[in-house]
DRENNU-34015 format. One line per 10 residues: for each residue z, y, x of N, C-alpha, C. Coordinates in steps of 0.05 Angstrom, whole numbers, padded with zeros to 5 digits. Layout:
N
Z,Y,X,Z,Y,X,Z,Y,X ~ ...
This chain:
64
-00200,-00045,-00007,-00175,-00046,-00022,-00179,-00034,-00049 ~ -00171,-00048,-00070,-00172,-00037,-00097,-00144,-00039,-00109 ~ -00135,-00017,-00121,-00108,-00016,-00132,-00109,-00013,-00162 ~ -00092,-00027,-00176,-00088,-00024,-00205,-00059,-00021,-00210 ~ -00052,-00008,-00232,-00024,-00006,-00240,-00020,-00015,-00269 ~ 00002,-00026,-00274,00009,-00034,-00302,00030,-00014,-00312 ~ 00021,00006,-00326,00040,00027,-00335,00061,00016,-00355 ~ 00055,-00006,-00368,00074,-00018,-00387,00098,-00030,-00372 ~ 00093,-00039,-00347,00115,-00051,-00331,00131,-00030,-00316 ~ 00119,-00007,-00311,00132,00014,-00295,00159,00022,-00306
00179,00024,-00288,00206,00032,-00295,00213,00060,-00285 ~ 00193,00074,-00275,00195,00102,-00267,00215,00106,-00244 ~ 00215,00087,-00225,00234,00090,-00202,00224,00110,-00181 ~ 00198,00115,-00180,00187,00134,-00162,00182,00124,-00134 ~ 00186,00098,-00129,00182,00087,-00102,00153,00089,-00094 ~ 00135,00088,-00112,00106,00090,-00106,00100,00117,-00094 ~ 00110,00138,-00107,00105,00165,-00098,00119,00171,-00071 ~ 00143,00160,-00068,00157,00164,-00043,00142,00151,-00019 ~ 00130,00128,-00024,00116,00114,-00003,00087,00122,00000 ~ 00073,00130,-00021,00045,00136,-00020,00038,00158,-00040
00048,00182,-00034,00044,00204,-00052,00016,00214,-00056 ~ -00002,00206,-00038,-00030,00214,-00041,-00045,00194,-00058 ~ -00033,00171,-00063,-00046,00150,-00079,-00035,00149,-00107 ~ -00008,00155,-00109,00006,00152,-00135,00019,00178,-00143 ~ 00022,00182,-00168,00038,00204,-00179,00053,00193,-00203 ~ 00070,00210,-00215,00085,00203,-00239,00080,00223,-00261 ~ 00078,00213,-00286,00075,00231,-00308,00099,00249,-00311 ~ 00095,00274,-00318,00117,00293,-00321,00136,00286,-00343 ~ 00126,00276,-00365,00143,00271,-00388,00162,00247,-00386 ~ 00153,00225,-00373,00169,00201,-00372,00171,00188,-00345
00157,00199,-00325,00158,00188,-00298,00142,00163,-00293 ~ 00126,00154,-00312,00110,00130,-00309,00088,00135,-00288 ~ 00083,00114,-00272,00063,00116,-00250,00036,00124,-00260 ~ 00022,00140,-00244,-00006,00147,-00248,-00020,00142,-00222 ~ -00043,00129,-00224,-00059,00122,-00201,-00078,00145,-00195 ~ -00076,00156,-00171,-00094,00178,-00163,-00119,00169,-00149 ~ -00116,00147,-00133,-00139,00137,-00118,-00140,00106,-00122 ~ -00160,00097,-00137,-00162,00069,-00143,-00172,00052,-00120 ~ -00187,00065,-00102,-00197,00051,-00078,-00190,00067,-00053 ~ -00164,00066,-00045,-00156,00081,-00022,-00170,00071,00004
-00176,00090,00021,-00188,00083,00047,-00168,00072,00066 ~ -00178,00065,00090,-00161,00053,00110,-00137,00071,00118 ~ -00141,00097,00116,-00120,00116,00124,-00096,00115,00105 ~ -00099,00103,00081,-00078,00100,00061,-00069,00071,00057 ~ -00081,00053,00071,-00076,00024,00066,-00047,00016,00070 ~ -00036,00024,00093,-00008,00015,00099,00012,00027,00079 ~ 00010,00052,00074,00028,00065,00055,00025,00054,00027 ~ 00001,00047,00019,-00004,00035,-00007,00009,00008,-00010 ~ 00006,-00008,00011,00019,-00035,00012,00050,-00032,00010 ~ 00061,-00012,00024,00090,-00007,00023,00098,00001,-00005
00082,00017,-00018,00089,00026,-00045,00089,00002,-00064 ~ 00070,-00016,-00062,00069,-00040,-00079,00093,-00058,-00074 ~ 00100,-00061,-00048,00123,-00078,-00041,00150,-00065,-00051 ~ 00151,-00039,-00052,00176,-00026,-00060,00179,-00023,-00090 ~ 00158,-00028,-00105,00160,-00025,-00134,00178,-00046,-00146 ~ 00200,-00038,-00158,00219,-00058,-00169,00208,-00072,-00194 ~ 00189,-00061,-00207,00177,-00073,-00231,00152,-00090,-00225 ~ 00144,-00090,-00200,00119,-00103,-00192,00095,-00094,-00209 ~ 00094,-00068,-00213,00073,-00056,-00230,00048,-00048,-00215 ~ 00048,-00051,-00189,00025,-00044,-00172,00012,-00069,-00161
-00014,-00071,-00165,-00029,-00095,-00156,-00051,-00086,-00137 ~ -00053,-00100,-00115,-00073,-00094,-00094,-00091,-00118,-00091 ~ -00117,-00112,-00091,-00138,-00132,-00084,-00150,-00123,-00058 ~ -00150,-00141,-00038,-00161,-00134,-00012,-00190,-00140,-00011
């Protein structure tokens, strides 16, 4: 699994962090998504998929 984020699309909703806080974070100044783990292991796969599905801006992209 490889994850990328489009910070320009991010609307700072925080759904990524709520669903996969070990994979995603938010910048302190504006809340825009930050990717912590670009290639999460199997132990983070389900939560990472949930985070991508929950993103209202569709700013998270997953390649399997």
